[in-house]
N, C-alpha and C positions, 0 to 999 in steps of 0.2 A: 573588805576581804575580796580577793580576786574571784572571778567565776571559776567554779570547780572544774568545769569542762575544759578550761584553758590553763589551769594551774598545773605545775609539775606534780609528779606522783607523791613526792614528799609532802607537798602542801595539802593534797587531798587527804593524805593519811592523818596529818595534824588536825585539819578541819574536822575530819570525821571523829577523831578521838575526843575532841571537845564536845561533840554532840552525843557521844555514847552515854547512855544511861548507866548509872552505877548498878552493876550486877555482880553477883558472886562469881569469882573466877573458877571455871571448871568444876561444876557441881558433880556429885557422884553419879547421878543419873546421866549427865552429859558424857562422862567418861565411859560409862557402860555402853552408851549408844555408839561412841567412837570405836570401841573395841568390836562391837557387833558389826559396824559398817565395814571394818577391815576384814574380819573373818568371813563375812557373807560373800565377799569377793575372792579372798585369797585362799581360804580353806573351809568351805561351808560344810564339808562332811566330817570335820573333826568331831569325834564322839567317843563315848565310853559306854559299854554295854552293861546294864544292870539286870541280870536275869534275861528275860526275853525282850526287855525294853531298851532300845538304843536311846541314849541321852546325848543329843547334839548340843555342842557348846553354845551355838547361837540361840537355840531354843531356851537354854537355861538363862542366858542373858536377857532374852525377851520376857521371860516369865518374871524375872526380878524387876525389870522395868515396868511391867504391868502392875506388879504389887506396889511399886514406888508411885505409880501414876495415881493410885487411889488416895495418896496423901497430898497430891499436888492441887493447887487451886484450879477450879474449872475455867475453861476458856470459852469464848464465843463459839457457837455452832459453826462447823466448817462447811458452810454452804458453797456450792450446790451439791458437793460430792458426798457429804456425810450420810445423807439418807440413802443414796444408792449403795454405798458400801455396807451399811447396816442391813439393808434389805437383801443384798446378795449373800451376806453371811447367814441370814435366816434360811435361805433356800439351801445353803450348804448343810445346815443342821437337818433340814427335812430330808435331803437326799441320803445323808448318812444314817438317819433313823430308819429310813426305808430299807437301807442296806442290811440293817440288823434283822429285819423281817425276811428279806430275801435269802441271805446267806446263813442265818442262824448263828452268827458270830457277833459278840459284843465288843471284844478287844479292839479289832482293827477300826471299826467305825468310830468308836469313842476316841481312839488315838488320832484319827484323821481330823475329827472335830476339834480336838485340842490344838493340833498343829496349824490348822487353818485359822483358828481364833487368834493365835499368836501372829500369824502372817498378816491378817487384815487389821489387827490391832496397831500395826505400825503406822497406819494412816492417822490414827488418833494420838499415838504416843509421841511421834516426832514433833508435832507443833507444841506439845506440852514441855518437851525437854529442850528443844532448840528455840531459845527465846531472844537471842541477840546475834549480831554478826560474828562475834567471837566463837560462839557455838557452831555456827554454820561453817566457819573456817576450820574448826576441829574436825567436823564430819567430812568436809571436802578433802582434807589432808589424808584421813583414813581411807576414803574411797580411792584417792590417787595411789596410795601405797598398795592397796589391794588390787587395783587395776594393773599396776606394774608387775606384781607377783603373778597374777593370772596370765598376763600377756607373755611374760618371760617363760613360764612353764609350757604354754601352748606352742610358742615358737621353737623351744628346745626339743619338745617332743616331736614336732613335725620334721625337723632337720635330722638326717641320718647320723651325722657326726656328733651331735649333742644328745641324741636320744638315749644312748647307753648310760650317760651320766644321770639324767633325770629319772630314768627307770630304776637305777640302782639306789637312788637316794629318795627324792621326794615322793615318787609314785610307787614306792615299794612298801610303804607302811600301811597296814590295815586300818589303823585308827584315822588315817587321812583319806585313804582310798579303800572302801570296802571291796573285797574280792580283788585285791591287788595281783594275786597270782593269775587269776583269770584274765586280767588286763594284759599281763606280760605275755601269756600264751596267744591271745588274740592279736597283739601287736606283731609278734613273730610271724603269725599266720598271714596277716594282711600286708605287712610292710617288709618283712624279712629283716635282715641285718643292715643292709646298705641302701634301702629304698626310702623314699619320702613317705610320710604318713599324714593323714588328716589330723590337725592339731587337737590335742587333748590336754585338759588341765584338771586341777583339783575341783573345779566347778562341775565337771562331768564330761560327757561325750561332746563331740565337735559341734553339734547343733545347739546344745544347751550353752556351751561356751560362747558361741557366736551370739546368741540372744542376749546373754547377760552383758557381754562386752559392748554389744550394740547399744544397749540402754546406757551403759556407764560412760561411753566415749564423751558424751557432752559434758560430764562433770569435769573432765580435764581442762576444757576451755574455760569453764567457770572458775575453777580453782586458780588458773593462771591470772585471772583478772580480779579476784575477790580481795577486798580490803583486809589487811592483816596477814595475807599470805605473801611472803617475800623470800628473798634469798634462795636457799637450797630447795625449799618446798615449791617455790615458783618454777625453778628449773625442772624439778621432778614432774610437775604438772605439764610443763611444755613437753617433756620427754614422753609422758603418758599419752599426750595427744597425737604423737607420731607413732609410737610403738603399738598402741591398742588397735588401730585399723590394720596394721601389718599382721598382728595375731589373728584378727578376724579373717583376713584373706587366707591365712595359712590353715584354716579349717577346711578350705577347698570345697565349700558348698555353694551352690548357685545363689541361695538366699543370702549367704554371707557376703558374696561379692556384690550382689545387688545393694545390700545395706551400705557397704563402703562407697559404691558408686553414687548412690542417692545422697548420702550425707556429705560426701566430698564435693559433689556438684553444687549443693546448696551452700557449702562453706566457701567455695571458690566464687560463686556468682554473687552471693549476698554478703559474705564476710561476717556471718553471725558470730557474736562473742569473740571477735578477733581471731577467728579460726582459719582465715585465708592463708596466712604465711606458713603455719605449721602443716596444713594440709598440702600446700604446694611443695614444701620440703619433703614430705612423705612420698608424694607421687614422683618427684624427681629422683629420690633415692631408690624407689622401686624400679623405675625405668632403667637407671644405671645398673642396678644389681641384676635384673633379668637379662638385659642386653649383654652383660658380662658373662654370666653363667650359661645363658641360653634357655629358650623356652622349653626345650625338651630335656633339660638337665634332670638327672635322677634324684637330685636334691629337692626338686620341686614337683608339684602335681598340677601344673597349669593346664596340661592337656586334658586332665579329667574334667575340669570345669568347661573348657572350650568344647570338647567333644559332646558332653551331655547337653550343653546349650544348643549346639548345632542340631543334634538329634531332635530336641524338643521343637525347634523352629521348622525343621523339615517335615517331621511327622508328629504334629501335636496330638493327634488322636491315638497314637501308639505309645505316648509317653506316660508310663504308669504312674510315676510320682506326681505329675501334673494332674492327671485324671483323678487320682485319689483325693487330692486337695480340693479340686473343684467339687467332687462328690460330697466332701465333708460339709459343704455349704448347702447342697440341695437335698441330700438324703434325709436330714433331720425333718424336713417338711413332710415327706412321704411317710416317715416313721411315725410322726405325730398324728397323722390322719388315721393310722391303724392302731395307735396307742395313745388315746386322749389323756390318759393319766400323766403322760410325760409333759403335759402343759405345766404341771405343778411339781412333779417329782421325777428324779432320776434315780440311778442306782448307786450314787456316791462314788468315791474313789476307792472304797474298800475292796471291791471286787478285783480290780486290777492289781492291788497290792497282794491280795490273797492268792491270785492266780500266779503272780511272780514267785510265790513261795511254794508252788506246786499243789495248790488246793484244786482238786478235780471238779468239785461242785462249782467253784468260782469260774473255772475254765468254761464250763457249759453255760453258765448264766450271765456272764459278763458281756452281753451283747456282742458275741463273737461275730466277726465278718463285717461289722459296720465300720465305716470310715470315720475316724476321729482325728484326722490330721489337720485340725485347725482349732484355735481356742473356742470358736463359736460352737463347733460340733462337740468338743469335749465338755463344755459347760452344759450343753443341752442333754447329752446322754448321762452326765453325772448328776445334774441338779434340775433339769427341766427347761422348757422353752422360756419361761419367764426369766429364769436365772441367766440364760444365754443372752436374751435381749438386754437384761440389766448390764451384763458385761460389755456389750456393744456400746451402751450408753455411757458406761464408765470411761471407755476409750475416747469416745467423741466429746464427752463433757470435759475431759482433761485437755483436749485440743482447744475447745472453746474458751476454757479458763485462761490458757496461755495467750491466745490471740486477743482476748479482751484486755489483758494487761499490756500487750505490745501496742495496742491502738491508743492507749492513754499516753498523754505527754509525761515524760519522766519527771518526778518531783525535783525541785531545785536542790542543789548540794547533795545529790544522790546519783553520781555518774554511772554506778554499777547496776542501776535499776534495769535499764533496757538490756544490758548484757546478760543479766540473770535470766530474763525470760527468753532471750534468744537461745541461750544454752539449753534451757528447759525444752524449747521447741526441738532442738537436735536430740535430746533425750527421748522425747515423745516419738520422733520419727524412728529412732532405734527400736522403741517398744512396738510400734506398729509393724515394722519389718519382721519382728519376731512373732507378733500376734497373728498376722494373716496366714502364714503357712505352717505355724507350729502351735502346739497346745500346752507347752510347759508352764505358761503363765497361769493356766487354770489347773493343770493336772499335778504339778509339782509345787509343794509348799515353798521351796526355795525360789522357784521362779515367781511365784506370787509375792514373795517377800520383796523381791527387787522392784516389782511394779508398785507396791504400796509404800515402800521406802521412798521411791521417787515422788509419788503423789504426796506423801507426808512432808517431804522436804519442800515441795512447792507450796503447800499450805503454810508451812512455817515461815518461809521467806515472805509470802504475801502478808502474813500477820505482822512480821517485823517491819516491813515497809509501811504498812498502814499506820502502825503505832508511831513510827518516826515522823511520818507526814503529819499526823495529828498533833504531835508535840511541837513541830515547827510552826504549825498554824495557830497555836495558842499564844 
């Protein structure tokens, strides 16, 4: 047999197929996970309301998967991250139970405990469901399709000549976009009829859309190289790797642009996961488009990012957004010295949810005036300092996990091994660029789901690679 690294793609596919263990094709739980992966990117707010309780489609799927997982055979402990995830969930429970005592409400804290349980359960569910490369291919296809949908809506909303279409169709339905009428009024107020707007999608506001697409971008590079993904799906993955960063840029936030600059720089310099060519095509296309329409075109908001960046560089002490984010890393320390209880307990996420519904008591008690503009600060105020430190360790341990795999020599007959971990490193960089200046990974259950879906997929791939290597060594 020829060396797989030198063989043509068809040979690699044949060689791999011979080594593939006999597994059931597309189990029910795998199909549920595929549907979940698509909707958590394409339409995460799809829901039906039963009385006062909103039932989100992705939550229903996760609940069914959780029930199904109880019937699945146990797998080896997912070290070193499993203990951190379980302990972090424990402090979420403590914070929400504390919220019951603070706010005197039971419904909101219990609901938040349920949502976050489903969110963190993804870390344990994905490795149980995704057992082979075919299942990974199915999930990557779903993520690619969801990425393209989210990117398309973001770009169409941003551009003035396509915004009316997307506002009258996709973004006009309450079951997809809660408070769709409010979004329409706000859009007219901020962008008018013929002005550019910061990209918005079914994921949510521009900053949330940026964060999710920043994590997901790396999946497109992996999907384009993964065994079993060929033809039109490979082309869609290539397209997603070009369109997704454009959508991120068109949210017109400084963190969004920095995310694209950092990941593009790494892609161009190192060529991780075969990302260099498509990143270069994306940058050339952007340069041609902007030079054609002009930097000051009303269809773009380039000046917004440039002006805000210049202001921050010239007068950093007067830049309120920057100062608030810096304060979110220092203020918890002084708050903890005055409130030692916050070493173990926070006020949960219930207060913010109740405040958004007009609860006056929550407005007064939800730590008003404190800076929460980072994941670290949000974890601290919601769940205590230990939980905040645990979340930092979750981020850093994820990086160490990836780097450890990249340092190892790739197993023979497994040419996609190194590409997988290179792509996951790009995913992790996207996660970090969202985590540092934003809090949605902690404060929003959908943001948390994207983080733990990513971590769960990493653990699943590591398990698949380990089992295949063990089989080859026998």
